[in-house]
C-alpha positions as CSV (number, residue, x, y, z in Angstrom):
1,M,54.4,-9.8,13.5
2,S,57.2,-7.1,12.3
3,D,58.9,-4.3,14.3
4,Q,58.6,-1.7,12.1
5,A,56.9,-0.3,8.6
6,I,56.4,2.5,6.4
7,I,53.5,3.7,5.5
8,K,51.8,6.3,3.7
9,T,48.7,8.7,4.6
10,G,47.5,12.1,3.9
11,G,50.3,12.1,0.9
12,K,53.0,11.9,3.4
13,Q,55.1,8.8,4.3
14,Y,55.8,7.8,7.8
15,R,58.1,5.0,9.9
16,V,56.2,3.4,12.4
17,A,56.8,0.9,15.1
18,V,54.2,-0.5,17.3
19,G,53.8,1.9,20.4
20,D,54.7,4.8,18.2
21,K,52.5,8.1,18.3
22,L,52.2,10.2,15.0
23,R,49.9,13.2,14.2
24,I,49.0,12.6,10.5
25,E,46.4,14.7,8.7
26,K,43.3,14.8,9.8
27,L,41.0,11.6,9.2
28,S,37.4,11.2,9.4
29,A,37.4,8.7,12.3
30,E,36.0,9.0,16.1
31,V,38.5,9.5,19.1
32,G,39.1,5.8,20.8
33,G,38.0,4.3,17.7
34,A,40.2,1.8,15.5
35,I,41.8,2.7,12.3
36,E,43.8,0.5,9.8
37,F,46.5,1.4,6.8
38,G,46.3,-0.7,3.9
39,E,48.9,1.7,2.2
40,V,52.2,-0.1,3.6
41,L,55.7,0.5,1.6
42,L,57.8,-1.6,3.8
43,V,57.5,-4.2,6.6
44,G,60.3,-5.3,8.6
45,S,64.1,-3.8,9.1
46,G,67.4,-5.2,8.4
47,D,68.0,-8.3,6.0
48,D,63.9,-9.4,6.6
49,A,62.7,-6.4,5.1
50,R,59.8,-6.9,2.6
51,I,59.9,-4.2,0.0
52,G,56.7,-3.4,-2.1
53,T,56.2,-2.4,-5.3
54,P,55.0,-0.1,-4.6
55,L,52.3,-1.2,-1.5
56,V,53.5,-4.8,0.3
57,A,50.6,-7.5,-0.8
58,G,48.5,-7.9,2.3
59,A,50.2,-5.8,4.8
60,K,48.2,-3.7,7.2
61,V,49.2,-1.5,10.3
62,S,46.6,-0.9,12.3
63,G,46.2,2.1,15.2
64,L,44.1,3.7,17.6
65,V,42.6,7.1,17.5
66,K,43.6,9.4,20.4
67,S,42.5,12.8,19.5
68,H,42.2,15.1,16.8
69,G,43.4,19.1,16.8
70,R,44.8,22.1,15.1
71,G,48.5,23.2,15.5
72,K,50.4,25.9,16.1
73,K,49.1,28.7,14.3
74,L,51.4,29.8,11.4
75,I,51.5,33.6,10.0
76,V,51.9,33.9,6.3
77,Y,53.2,37.6,5.6
78,K,53.5,38.9,1.8
79,F,55.4,42.1,1.2
80,R,56.4,44.0,-1.7
81,R,59.0,46.9,-1.0
82,R,57.8,50.7,-2.2
83,K,54.4,49.3,-3.5
84,N,52.4,49.9,-0.3
85,Y,51.2,45.7,-0.5
86,R,51.3,43.7,2.4
87,R,49.0,40.7,2.9
88,K,48.9,38.8,6.7
89,N,47.3,35.2,6.5
90,G,47.3,32.7,9.3
91,H,47.0,28.9,9.0
92,R,46.2,26.4,11.7
93,Q,46.6,22.7,10.1
94,S,44.0,19.9,11.5
95,Y,45.5,16.7,12.7
96,T,44.4,13.4,14.4
97,E,47.0,11.8,17.1
98,V,47.4,8.1,16.4
99,E,48.8,5.3,18.3
100,I,50.1,2.3,16.7
101,T,48.9,-0.8,17.8
102,G,49.9,-3.7,15.1
103,I,51.9,-4.7,12.4
104,S,51.0,-7.1,10.3
105,A,52.4,-8.7,7.2
């Protein structure tokens, strides 16, 4: 069992260790359900790290879905001076909170 890994999900990369809680792009998994990440880019740390080309063969990171939610509201305001052009838009990003339970290589 390795101590940390780098996984790819939702178009982003995350450095994770067992016990970490992270917010990732929303997944269609039930709360309390197990989830497995197959796109592992790096496993281990220091001299015994295994770097994938691009993925580490046979490596998996497992986690537990803690909750689903929505982030803070962001306000997008477009404005052109002297042209009476003003546009206001709000956005809230959906996320899934995951706790990492295991890293296997």
